[in-house]
C-alpha positions, 0 to 999 in steps of 0.5 A: 154842188149846183143844182140842175133843173130838169124838164117834165119829160126827163124827170118821167123818163128817169122815173121810168128808167128806175121802175124798170128794175121793179117795183119801188115807192117814192122815196126809194125812186127820188133816192135811186135817182139821186144815186145813179146820177151820182149825187147830182139830181135831188128830185123835190117831193112835189115835183116827183109826186106829180109826175107819178100822178101824171104817169099813173093817168097815161097808164104807164104807171099802176100803185099798189099799197105795201109795206117798206122796208121801216115797217111804214105803209108806202105807196109801191109804183110799177111799169106797165106795158105801156110805160115800158113802150114809153121808156123805150120811145123816150129812151130812143129820142134821148140818144137822138137829141144827144148825138145832135147836141154833141154834134153841134157841140163839137162842130168846127166853126 
C-alpha cells in the first residue's frame, strides 16, 4: 500500500482523538491509529514521540509511568482539559477543510 505523508497538525489531531478514549502508551497510540486507518497510516516512532513531547509542552497531554500489558515499564499519555479543547477546535477546522476541498473537487468546471 502507498505510504501517506502526514502533516504535523494532522498527527497531533489523531493522537488527541485516540487519547480521548483514555490513557495509552506510545506504541498503543501508534497501533490504534494504524488499525483505525484501515492499516493505511503507519506512524513512525520518531514522529510519534516528537509529537507527544510537543503536545506535553503545550499542556495538551500529561504523562505518567506505568506498567504495560506485557509487564514492561511504559509512559502513559492522557488528555488534559486543554487537550480536549484543542481536539474540538482541530476537529471543527478539519471538517471545514474537508467540506471546502470536496466542494472544489466536485465543482463543475
